[in-house]
GUSE-763168 format. One line per field, with one value per residue (C-alpha): residue number from 0; z, x, y. Coordinates in steps of 0.25 Angstrom, whole numbers, plus 5000, padded with zeros to 4 digits. Layout:
num: (NUM:...)
c3: (Z:...)
c1: (X:...)
c2: (Y:...)
END
This chain:
num: (0:1:2:3:4:5:6:7:8:9:10:11:12:13:14:15:16:17:18:19:20:21:22:23:24:25:26:27:28:29:30:31:32:33:34:35:36:37:38:39:40:41:42:43:44:45:46:47:48:49:50:51:52:53:54:55:56:57:58:59:60:61:62:63:64:65:66:67:68:69)
c3: (5088:5094:5087:5081:5076:5066:5052:5043:5045:5035:5035:5029:5023:5024:5010:5008:4995:4995:4996:5011:5017:5028:5028:5043:5040:5029:5038:5050:5041:5035:5049:5053:5040:5043:5058:5054:5044:5054:5063:5051:5049:5034:5031:5021:5017:5010:5006:4994:4993:4985:4989:5004:5011:5016:5001:4999:4995:5007:5017:5017:5013:5005:5000:4994:4987:4990:4996:5011:5012:5022)
c1: (5056:5067:5081:5083:5096:5088:5090:5084:5074:5072:5057:5053:5040:5028:5030:5015:5014:4998:4988:4984:4996:5004:4996:4999:5014:5013:5005:5015:5027:5022:5019:5034:5039:5031:5036:5050:5049:5043:5056:5065:5070:5073:5065:5068:5057:5058:5045:5042:5028:5026:5011:5012:5011:5025:5030:5022:5031:5036:5033:5048:5060:5066:5058:5063:5053:5061:5057:5060:5068:5079)
c2: (4883:4874:4873:4859:4853:4845:4851:4840:4828:4816:4811:4798:4800:4790:4785:4779:4772:4772:4783:4783:4776:4783:4796:4798:4797:4807:4816:4814:4816:4829:4834:4830:4837:4850:4850:4848:4860:4869:4866:4870:4855:4851:4839:4828:4818:4805:4800:4790:4795:4808:4809:4813:4826:4824:4826:4839:4851:4858:4848:4842:4850:4838:4826:4813:4804:4791:4778:4777:4764:4759)
END
């Protein structure tokens, strides 16, 4: 494993509002969180949708259920 200076990453979740929306983003975000965790990087997820794989317990280190707005 390569040493990285990155200690923490903020991931903005898919935030789908209807069932079936943005499934591919949920999957890719979940895989990104998994890969970052394997590298020992602390992950912070902001996602307004509680019904995603990304927000499952243990996927991200810290989760905020907040709207993603500029």
